[in-house]
Every structure is written in structure tokens, then in C-alpha cells.
N, CA, C and O of each residue as an XYZ file, in Angstrom:
336
protein
N       0.727     -1.035      0.125
C      -0.274      0.179      0.203
C       0.755      1.408     -0.466
O       0.647      2.130     -1.457
N       2.084      1.213      0.888
C       2.912      2.677      0.745
C       3.543      2.728     -0.550
O       3.918      3.861     -0.852
N       3.702      2.092     -1.153
C       4.390      2.175     -2.457
C       3.674      2.615     -3.462
O       4.107      3.565     -4.115
N       2.436      2.015     -3.789
C       1.286      2.431     -4.696
C       1.127      3.687     -4.170
O       1.319      4.525     -5.050
N       0.868      4.151     -3.155
C       0.340      5.514     -2.665
C       1.310      6.309     -2.554
O       1.016      7.398     -2.059
N       2.881      6.076     -2.978
C       3.804      7.068     -2.661
C       4.062      7.480     -4.445
O       4.283      8.633     -4.816
N       3.964      6.116     -5.520
C       3.695      6.211     -6.899
C       2.730      7.318     -7.044
O       3.089      8.412     -7.478
N       1.385      7.040     -6.654
C       0.284      8.237     -7.356
C       0.513      9.179     -6.957
O       0.198     10.016     -7.802
N       1.165      9.923     -5.555
C       1.237     11.092     -5.121
C       2.532     11.343     -5.814
O       2.663     12.556     -5.652
N       3.637     10.905     -6.532
C       4.383     11.222     -7.299
C       4.043     11.616     -8.784
O       4.569     12.404     -9.571
N       2.908     10.726     -8.870
C       2.377     11.221    -10.201
C       1.440     12.401    -10.116
O       0.555     12.620    -10.944
N       1.639     12.983     -9.289
C       0.385     14.270     -9.032
C      -0.631     14.047     -8.938
O      -1.390     14.951     -9.288
N      -1.204     12.867     -8.470
C      -2.545     12.305     -8.298
C      -2.919     12.796     -6.349
O      -2.184     12.592     -5.383
N      -4.065     13.349     -6.374
C      -4.239     13.496     -4.861
C      -4.872     12.427     -4.398
O      -5.713     11.868     -5.101
N      -4.620     12.062     -3.373
C      -5.074     10.216     -2.757
C      -5.765     10.667     -1.368
O      -5.219     11.399     -0.543
N      -7.050     10.112     -1.245
C      -8.232     10.575     -0.011
C      -7.424      9.453      1.048
O      -6.333      9.350      0.488
N      -7.385      8.784      1.967
C      -7.449      8.228      2.616
C      -8.188      8.261      4.308
O      -8.225      9.210      5.090
N      -8.641      7.071      4.453
C      -9.275      7.085      6.112
C      -8.076      7.243      7.229
O      -6.886      6.964      7.078
N      -8.685      7.733      8.309
C      -7.604      7.350      9.336
C      -6.431      6.838      9.582
O      -5.379      7.430      9.819
N      -6.789      4.933      9.473
C      -5.762      4.161      9.542
C      -4.967      4.398      8.448
O      -3.773      4.435      8.745
N      -5.172      4.543      7.484
C      -4.210      4.263      6.372
C      -3.451      5.818      6.259
O      -2.324      5.946      5.780
N      -4.202      6.873      6.743
C      -3.487      7.983      6.633
C      -2.342      7.781      7.508
O      -1.188      7.852      7.084
N      -2.604      7.559      8.587
C      -1.599      7.472     10.147
C      -0.546      6.513      9.290
O       0.579      6.992      9.428
N      -0.515      5.174      8.343
C       0.448      4.323      7.860
C       0.988      5.274      6.805
O       2.149      5.418      6.422
N       0.291      5.657      6.569
C       1.381      6.074      4.992
C       2.078      7.872      5.689
O       3.061      8.418      5.187
N       1.478      8.317      6.576
C       1.937      9.302      6.989
C       3.507      9.028      7.335
O       4.471      9.624      6.853
N       3.519      7.708      8.532
C       4.759      7.479      9.101
C       5.778      6.735      8.271
O       6.804      6.282      8.779
N       5.441      6.593      6.788
C       6.335      6.550      5.684
C       6.281      7.462      4.728
O       6.230      7.194      3.528
N       6.292      9.072      5.420
C       6.468     10.079      4.448
C       5.616     10.115      3.598
O       5.993     10.740      2.608
N       4.420      9.642      3.518
C       3.552      9.938      2.206
C       1.861     10.864      2.595
O       0.944     10.630      3.382
N       2.107     11.878      1.641
C       1.164     12.631      2.315
C      -0.129     12.633      1.394
O      -0.213     12.883      0.192
N      -1.275     12.224      2.457
C      -2.418     12.084      1.929
C      -3.691     12.762      2.436
O      -3.556     12.917      3.650
N      -5.128     13.334      1.928
C      -6.006     13.573      2.336
C      -7.049     12.866      3.002
O      -7.769     12.121      2.337
N      -7.249     13.021      4.390
C      -8.288     12.808      5.088
C      -9.622     12.506      4.463
O     -10.162     13.441      3.871
N     -10.271     11.282      4.504
C     -11.817     11.261      4.031
C     -12.562     10.418      5.279
O     -12.066      9.406      5.774
N     -13.511     10.856      5.593
C     -14.206     10.173      6.830
C     -15.049      8.839      6.170
O     -15.548      8.858      5.045
N     -15.095      7.786      7.021
C     -15.614      6.733      6.369
C     -17.344      6.830      6.420
O     -18.016      7.260      7.357
N     -17.758      6.373      5.310
C     -19.274      6.396      5.596
C     -20.171      6.141      6.890
O     -21.226      6.676      7.228
N     -19.347      5.070      7.552
C     -20.300      4.591      8.610
C     -20.007      5.723      9.803
O     -20.734      5.823     10.791
N     -18.958      6.472      9.591
C     -18.643      7.484     10.673
C     -19.847      8.621     10.731
O     -20.006      9.254     11.775
N     -20.687      8.862      9.581
C     -21.563     10.152      9.376
C     -21.281     11.418      9.064
O     -21.936     12.442      8.868
N     -20.145     11.112      9.062
C     -19.543     12.963      8.793
C     -19.690     13.222      7.334
O     -19.931     12.349      6.500
N     -19.518     14.566      7.076
C     -19.449     14.868      5.674
C     -18.158     15.691      5.234
O     -17.505     16.198      6.146
N     -17.787     15.848      4.101
C     -18.236     15.033      3.032
C     -17.500     13.883      3.223
O     -16.449     13.833      3.862
N     -18.112     12.844      2.606
C     -17.310     11.609      2.535
C     -16.764     11.138      1.091
O     -16.530     11.968      0.212
N     -16.555      9.593      0.879
C     -16.167      9.337     -0.243
C     -17.433      9.388     -1.298
O     -17.279      9.763     -2.460
N     -18.880      8.910     -0.687
C     -19.759      9.096     -1.749
C     -20.124     10.706     -2.020
O     -20.711     10.870     -3.089
N     -19.994     11.367     -1.601
C     -19.897     12.768     -1.961
C     -18.996     12.937     -3.057
O     -19.282     12.780     -4.244
N     -18.015     13.231     -2.636
C     -16.777     13.074     -3.941
C     -17.109     13.155     -4.928
O     -17.193     14.078     -5.738
N     -17.524     11.258     -4.927
C     -17.802     10.728     -6.086
C     -18.956     11.193     -6.984
O     -19.012     11.012     -8.201
N     -20.280     12.100     -5.881
C     -21.084     12.597     -6.920
C     -20.688     13.919     -7.294
O     -21.227     14.410     -8.286
N     -19.860     14.553     -6.679
C     -19.266     15.705     -7.091
C     -18.108     15.672     -8.431
O     -17.665     16.618     -9.082
N     -17.818     14.151     -8.550
C     -17.028     14.498     -9.966
C     -15.551     14.534     -9.500
O     -14.711     14.737    -10.377
N     -15.057     14.328     -7.986
C     -13.641     14.674     -7.421
C     -12.933     13.637     -7.619
O     -11.714     13.801     -7.677
N     -13.652     11.886     -7.823
C     -12.831     11.061     -7.554
C     -12.535     10.194     -9.009
O     -13.508      9.693     -9.573
N     -11.071     10.020     -9.637
C     -11.004      9.446    -11.000
C     -10.496      7.838    -10.759
O     -10.173      7.113    -11.700
N     -10.484      7.508     -9.668
C     -10.033      5.883     -9.654
C     -10.060      5.895     -8.168
O      -9.795      6.877     -7.474
N     -10.461      4.518     -7.671
C     -10.768      3.727     -6.494
C      -9.994      2.868     -6.188
O     -10.347      1.803     -6.694
N      -8.761      2.747     -5.388
C      -8.471      1.695     -4.925
C      -9.332      0.832     -3.329
O      -8.994      0.965     -2.153
N      -9.954      0.374     -3.640
C     -10.836     -0.161     -2.363
C     -10.567     -1.957     -1.525
O     -10.817     -3.137     -1.768
N      -9.995     -1.218     -0.599
C      -9.422     -3.131     -0.572
C     -11.012     -3.090      1.105
O     -11.160     -2.359      2.084
N     -11.869     -4.406      0.496
C     -12.938     -5.035      1.244
C     -12.437     -5.322      2.990
O     -11.329     -5.802      3.227
N     -13.139     -5.060      3.797
C     -12.735     -6.085      5.112
C     -13.699     -6.878      5.432
O     -13.483     -7.894      6.093
N     -14.850     -6.551      5.034
C     -16.228     -7.159      4.759
C     -17.129     -7.484      3.630
O     -16.942     -7.072      2.485
N     -18.021     -8.168      3.961
C     -18.900     -8.611      2.698
C     -20.266     -8.218      3.277
O     -20.714     -8.290      4.421
N     -20.999     -7.597      1.635
C     -22.452     -7.101      1.717
C     -22.427     -5.681      1.173
O     -21.593     -4.823      1.465
N     -23.318     -5.568      0.453
C     -23.941     -3.912     -0.208
C     -23.888     -3.179      0.950
O     -23.444     -2.038      0.827
N     -24.296     -3.614      2.277
C     -24.492     -2.081      3.356
C     -23.519     -2.001      4.066
O     -23.693     -1.462      5.159
N     -21.928     -2.582      3.662
C     -20.806     -2.096      4.332
C     -20.426     -0.759      3.661
O     -21.064     -0.296      2.716
N     -19.576     -0.296      4.094
C     -18.480      1.034      3.413
C     -18.337      0.476      2.111
O     -18.976      0.815      1.115
N     -17.403     -0.455      2.187
C     -17.011     -1.121      1.160
C     -17.740     -1.296     -0.349
O     -17.316     -1.035     -1.475
N     -19.139     -1.902      0.162
C     -20.602     -2.093     -0.731
C     -20.852     -1.104     -1.440
O     -20.841     -0.919     -2.657
N     -21.163     -0.254     -0.259
C     -21.462      1.065     -1.040
C     -20.753      1.694     -1.960
O     -21.315      2.066     -2.990
N     -19.259      1.947     -1.731
C     -18.191      2.378     -2.245
C     -18.575      2.026     -3.895
O     -19.109      2.713     -4.766
N     -17.896      0.241     -3.889
C     -18.012     -0.279     -5.211
C     -19.131     -0.099     -5.928
O     -19.076     -0.254     -7.148
N     -20.477      0.299     -5.223
C     -21.580     -0.183     -6.367
C     -21.482      1.946     -6.360
O     -21.461      2.274     -7.546
N     -21.450      2.681     -5.839
C     -21.609      3.893     -6.314
C     -20.594      4.262     -7.122
O     -20.939      5.091     -7.963
N     -19.060      3.819     -7.173
C     -18.272      3.641     -8.563
C     -18.488      3.335     -9.691
O     -18.164      4.079    -10.617
N     -19.175      1.997     -9.904
C     -19.783      1.190    -10.457
C     -20.669      2.124    -11.313
O     -20.438      2.339    -12.502
N     -21.617      2.621    -10.680
C     -22.705      3.399    -11.318
C     -21.991      4.828    -11.909
O     -22.614      5.638    -12.595
N     -20.547      4.984    -11.509
C     -20.218      6.560    -11.540
C     -19.075      6.160    -12.993
O     -18.517      7.078    -13.595
N     -18.917      5.017    -13.300
C     -18.172      4.518    -13.964
C     -16.873      4.725    -13.819
O     -16.286      5.239    -14.771
N     -16.227      4.429    -12.785
C     -15.080      4.987    -11.684
C     -14.179      3.732    -11.684
O     -14.641      2.886    -10.918
N     -12.797      3.254    -12.427
C     -12.381      2.393    -12.309
C     -11.714      1.741    -10.598
O     -11.194      0.628    -10.521
């Protein structure tokens, strides 16, 4: 995850990560922007960013299964928005 994020940042991508991932990447000197989990209820979240056309690529590592999980909602919204 660290090298992928580092490469994306070096290519000029703005990388959004949730708190735990951001802490990991920051400890490896990779700067990312914090985005709240959908389940936290805070806005804006990733679904808002997708709806606003602010997201070009999603790397989503599922930890749970099901359409109602954050991961399921992100995947469904990304597919609907034609985001790889």
C-alpha cells in the first residue's frame, strides 16, 4: 500500500485515505488527504466526492462483505459513476 500510494502522489494524484491508512502512510512520509468513513456519518465522505466528480480512481480493500458495508456502497457507487 505504501509504494502504491507513494507512486500515485509522485504522479500528481491527490490521494484520499481514511484515518488508519493515513496514519500508516504518514509514518512512511506519504502525504494524503483525510476522508471520513461513510459509517462515521461525517460529511463530506467518499460518496460525496464521487457524486461531485472529484474521484478518478478508487482502490478499495474490502474487509467485510455485503452491500450495506462502506466497501459495498463505495463499489456500487463507483460502478454507477464508471470509476475504475
